[in-house]
N, C-alpha and C positions, 0 to 999 in steps of 0.2 A: 741618329735614329737607331733603335735597337735592332739586332739581327732577327730576321723572321725565322721562326722555328720550322725546320724543314719538314718534320713529320706532319705538321698541320697542312702544309701545301700538298704533300703527297696524299694524305687522307682525303682532302677535299677534291683533288683531281680524280682520285679513284671513284668518288661518288659520281662525278660528272661522266666519266667513261662508262661506268656501270649503267647509269640511267640512259645514256645514249644508246645502249644496246637493247633497251627495253621500250623503244619508241612506240611499239604497237599497243602498249598497255598504258600509255600516258595521255592525258589531256590537260588542259589548263587548270583543272580543278582537283587534280589528283597528284599525290606524291607517295606512292606505295613503298618507296625505298626508305622513307623516314622511319626510324625505329620508334617504338612507343615512348621510350624514355631516352631523351637525348639532351645534351647540354648545349645551351645557346652558343657557347664558345666554340663548339664544333660546327654549328650550323652557319654562323656568320661567315667564316672564310669560304665555306662551300658556295654560299650565295655570291660572294665577291668574285670567286673564280669562274662561276657560271657567266656572270656579266662580262668578265675579262675575256672569256672564250668567244662570246658572241661578238664583242667589239674588236677583238684581235684576230678573229678568224672569219666567220660568216660575213659580218657586215664590213669588215676590213677589205675583203675581196671584192664584194659588190661595189663598195664605195671607192676603192682604189681604181677600179676599171671605169666606173661611171663618172668619177671626178677626173679621169684621164691622167692619173699619175702613172698608171700601168696599163698594159694591153696584153692580149693573148700572145704568148710565144707562138710565132707562125709555124714552128716545128712540132707543136703538140696541139691538143684539142680540148683540154679540160674545161675551159671557160668560153667556148665558142658561143654557146647560147646566151651568155651574159653580154658578149659583144654584139650579138644580133638583137639585143633587147627582147629576147624571147625565152626567159627562164621558165622552168616548170613550177607549178605550185608546190610540188614536192621539194623543191630546193629550199623552201622556207619552213619546212616542218621542224628542222633541227633548231634554228635560232628561236622560233616561236616557243618550242618546248623548253629550251634552256632558260628562256626569260620567264615563262609562266610556271611551268611545273617544277623547275629547279629554283631559280633566283627569287622570284616573287613569292612562291610558296614557302621557301625557307625563311625569307625575310618576314613573312606573315607569322611564322612560328616564333621567330625572335621577338616580334612585337607582342604577341600574346603571352608567351612564357616570360619574357623580360618584364612585362607589366605586372604579372602575377608575383614574380619574385623580387621586384624592386630594382631590376637592372635597367634603369631608365636611360643610361648613356648608350647601351646596346640598342635600346628601342629607338633612340634618336638617330643612330647610324642607320638602322633598318628603314626608318621612314624616309630618310634622305635618299637612300639607295633605291627604295621603291619609286620615289619621284623620278630619279634619274632613269630607271628602267622603263617606267611607263612613258617617259618622253621619247626615248629611242624607239619604242614600239609604235607610238602614235605618229611620230614623224616619218616613219618608214611605211606604215600600213594604213594610216588614216584613222577611221573609226575603229575602236577596239573594245573588248570587254574591260570595264573598270569598276563600276558600282556594284556589279554582281559577280565579279571575278573572285577566285580563290574561296568559293563557298561550297566546294564539293562535299565537305563534311556536313554541311547543312542540307544536302540533298540537291543543290542546284549545280548540275553538271552541264547545263546548256545556258550559260549566261548571255544576257542581252549585250548588244554592242552600243556603246555610248558615243555621241558625237565628239569629234576631236575638240571642239570648243569646250564641251563639258569636261572632257578628260583634262584639258589644260587647267581648268578651274580646280579640279581635284589634285593635280600635281602641285599647284601653288599651295593648297591647303596642307598637303603632306609635308612640303618643305617647311612651312610655318610651324606645324606641329613638331617636327624634328628640332628646329631651332629652339622652340620654347622649352624643350626638355634638356637642352645642353647645360650642364653644370660643371664648370671647370674645376670645381673643388671636390667633386664626387670621388669617393675612394674605391668604388667598385666598377669603374668603367672598363672598357676593353683595353687589352694590351697587345701582346704579340699575335693573338688570334686575328686581329684586325690587319689584314694584308695591305691595306691602302695607306693608312696613317699611323699604324702601330699604336692606336689608342689615343692619339693626340686630338682631343676634342676641340681645341682651338682651330685646328686645321679642318675638322668636320664643319665647323661653323662657317669658315671661309668658303669651303666647298659648297655649302648650302646657299650662301649669299651669291656666289658666282653662278651657280646653277639657276637661281631665281632670275638673275640678270639675263642669262641666256634665254630662259623661258619667256620673259617679257619682250625681249627684242625679237623673238621669233614671231610675235604678233604685230610687229612694227607696221606692216603694210595692211593687214586685214583688220586690225582694230587699234589704230594709233592712239586713240584717246586712252584706252585701257592700258596700253603698253607704256605710254608716257607717265601715267599715274603710278604704275607699278615700279618703273625705274626710279621715279622721284622718291618713292618710299624707301629706296635703298641709299639715300643720300649720305647716311652716316654709317653704312655697312662697310665691313672690311672684306676685300676680295683677295684671291690668290695674287701674290706679288712674285717678282722674279725669284726663281729657285723653289717655288711652291707649286705642286700639282697633285692630281689624283691619278695614281698609276698602280698597276699590278706588276710586280717584279718576278722574273723567271730566272732559271739557272740552266746550265748545260746538262744537268743530271736528267736521265731518262724519266719521264713522267712529270717533270717540272719545267718543260721547255715552252717557249713562246708558242701560242696556239697556231699561228700561221706557219711557222717553221715545222711544227709537229705534223701538219698536213703533208708537207713536202717529204718529210722523213718517212711517212707511212707509204708513200708511192715512190720509194727508192730515190728520193731527192731529185725528182723531176722538176725542172725550172719551168713552170707553166706560165709565169708572168714575166714580162720584160718592161723596160722603160718606155713610156708613151712619148711619142714625138711632141704631143701637145704641151705637156708641162716641162719636160726636160729642155726642149729647145727654147722655150720662153725664158727659163732660168739662165740658160747658156747665153742668150742674147743680152740679158741684163747683167752679165758678169756676177751672178749670184753665187757666192762661194758655198752656199748650202747644197749646191749640186754635189759637192764632194762628200757630204754625209747622208745624202738621200739616194744617190745612185753610185754604182761601181763603174770604174773606167773600163774601156776596151783597150786592146793593145795600142800603144802609142806614146803615153796614155792619152786617151781622149774620151769623149762621151758621144753616144749615138742612140737616138730613140727610134721606135718603129711607129709607123702611121697607125693611128687608133683603129683597131678592128680589122686591119688589112692582113688577115692571116693567110690569104692566098699568095701573098708576095714572099717567096722564099729565095729571092735572088741574093739577099744579104745573108751571109753565114751567121749562125747564132753567136759565134765568137766576136762578131762586130756589132752586136747590140748590147747596150748596157743593161745590167740586171739591177734590181733594187739593192740598196746597200744593206748589209747585215743589221744596221741600226733599226731597220723597219721590220725585221723578222722575215723578210720576203726573199732572202737569198738562199736558195736550196743548197748551193755548193759550198757555203761557208758556215762552219759550225758556230761562229759568233752570233749568227741569227738566233740561235737557241735562247740566248740570254737577253734578247731585246725586250724592253718593257712594253706593256699595253697602256697607252695613255687614255684615261677616261676623260680627263679635262686638264689642259696644260696651262702653265703660267702665261704663255703668250696668247692663248685664247682669251684668258681673263682680261689681259690688257687691251686686246683688240675689241673685246666687247665693250669695255669702258670707253674706248676711243669712238666707237660707233654711237654710243649713248651721248657722248659729249658733242659729237658732230651734229646730232639731231637736236641739241639744246636741252636734253633731258637729264643730264648729269653734269655736275660741275667738273671743271678741268679743261685742259687744252687738248683738243682732238689731235692737233699736230704733234704735241709732245708725246701723247700716248701712242700715236701711230709709230713714231720712231722708237719709242720704248719697246713696243711689241716686236719690232724687227730685231732690235738689239738683244732682247731677252731670248728670242729663238736662236740667234747666233750663239749666245752664251750657253744655252742648253746643250749645244752640240760641240762645245769647246772651241768655237771659232772666234777669232779676235779681229775680224775685218769688217764688222758691221758699219763702222764709220765710213769706210771706203764705198761700201754698197749704198749707204744712205746718200752719199754725195753724188751718186749717179743721177743725172737729170731725169731719167726714166722712172726714178723712184720718188722724186720730189712730191711732197704732200701739196695738194691743190688748195692752199690756204685761202686764195681769193675765189675759189669755186663755190658752187652751190653745196648745200648739205648732201644732196644725193651724189654729187661728184666726189665729195670727200668720203662718203660711205663706200663708193666703188673702189677707191684707192685702198681703204682699210680692208675690205673683204678680199681684194686681190692679194694683198700681202698676207692676210690670214691664210688664204689658199696655199700660197707657197710654203708657209710655215708648217702647215698640216700635212705636207707631202709624206706619205708612207707611215704616218704616225697617228693621224686622226682622219682617216680617209672617209669614213661615213659622215662625220660632221662636216667635212668640206663639201661633200655632195649635197647634204641637206641645205647648207648655206647657199650653194649655187642655185638650188631650186627656189629658195626664199627670195634671193636678191637678183638673180640673173648674172652674178659676177663670180669669177672673171668672165669677161665678154668674149674670150678667144676659144672657148671650148667648141668642138666640132662634132658633127654626127659621126658615129662609128661607120667605117667603110662597109661593114657587113650588116648594118641595120636592116630589119625587115618590116619596120612599123610605119614606113612612109616618110617622105621628105619633110624636113622642118620639125620633126618630133624627137624628143629625148625622153628617157625614162624619168618618171616623176613619182613613182611609188613602187613598193614591192607587192607581190601578189599575196592574198590570203592563203595560208598553207592548206594543202589537201586534207590534212587531218581535221581542220575546222570545217571545210566544205562538206565533208562526209559525216561528221558527228554532231555538229551544232546547227540546228535549224534556224537559229537566229543570226547566223553569219550573213552579212549583206551580199548582194550579188557581186560576183567578181568584177572588179573594175579593169579598164585597160591600163597598161603600164604607163601610158602617157597622160592619164587623167591626173589632175592636180589634187593635192590634199588641201585642207581648209585654209591654211595660212599662205598658200602658194598662189598669189594673185598677179605676179609679174609675168 
């Protein structure tokens, strides 16, 4: 793969930082920082980095804590409200703005300008990325602006909110439109300005197909008939295979660092998150060697997690609690975190999606083979060679004689381990959809009542104060449309 041009990353990051400082002047229909004349090759990487920032920073933190990979460092207080399941609506202003005013608005420009100038491969990329972005928004917030979004130039600055079901239909349409535009022989497609695939349109097609598989499986419980038909339509599609994923790469250079690590560096490298007992101990019990690439050791060397949300317990010194591994970008004390990638969609997620579809009888292939392939692919992604030993563990055995739902539980549980620290939000979303893994516990500091877990994010305060069409704020434990388990 070609080397990514550093100045493109720096310029795009500068755009994100600048717009972040202007939050009082932004809403989901405005992008005042876009120059009147700008090249789509400059705008595409800006959009990609905005998405990477949300998935690697804002949603990574919420997902990491609510999926119980991480918990609040008991000796600091940065994320106490997240552990209490009582964040403020203000906490979601930034990711909402980055998704709508930056990423989606920029992608809309690429679609319009690219269509006018005949850069249809850029348009394909933009439509697929819009579909990805709308999905992460609706999965986290529920109903969102879709059909009337991004119409500020037409005078609509207070878009209506579409039902999540309708948004999902729109997402599928965007993916299909993007796929239809892909031409592997086109000579004017993207190149180094594409920070995800460096202009490889065959990879964009695989990304689109894998994303569509994710979208249909998200509907598996709420609308199984539609989900099954959608998955069946992908019978001849190609998905991400081992060694193929959608990621944003970062470096150790200031301004180009992993977005989670960048937060820590801004607050003097304070380690606000530590390993959660929930995930770490489960991996430890199963002799899962991925613990070595997801968590750092404590003196011994050994591993030790902290009880989820119990930030009042300071009896254990911080030196005796494991930190996230630099591979995740979540280790404030190690500079290697700066270069950790943000994975938008991984190869092992792709394989586990196929495994679930096969277990349900919706896609050809052996669910058992795909299950073990997903585990092996995750091991290989982190340079581990001991997948066969882990797979031989009776606790990991695929329930070949079990029901389809028992097989799905095994698949999602292994997907959960694989996403530790690298796709935290997606793991939390999948937990809400399926109820797996079954061993997650309520935060020790929860204030929302026994038996309740966070099931959505709050609408941001900027929407509540500016858009009269925003629905009434929901409770954090209220379910979104596809969450019926």
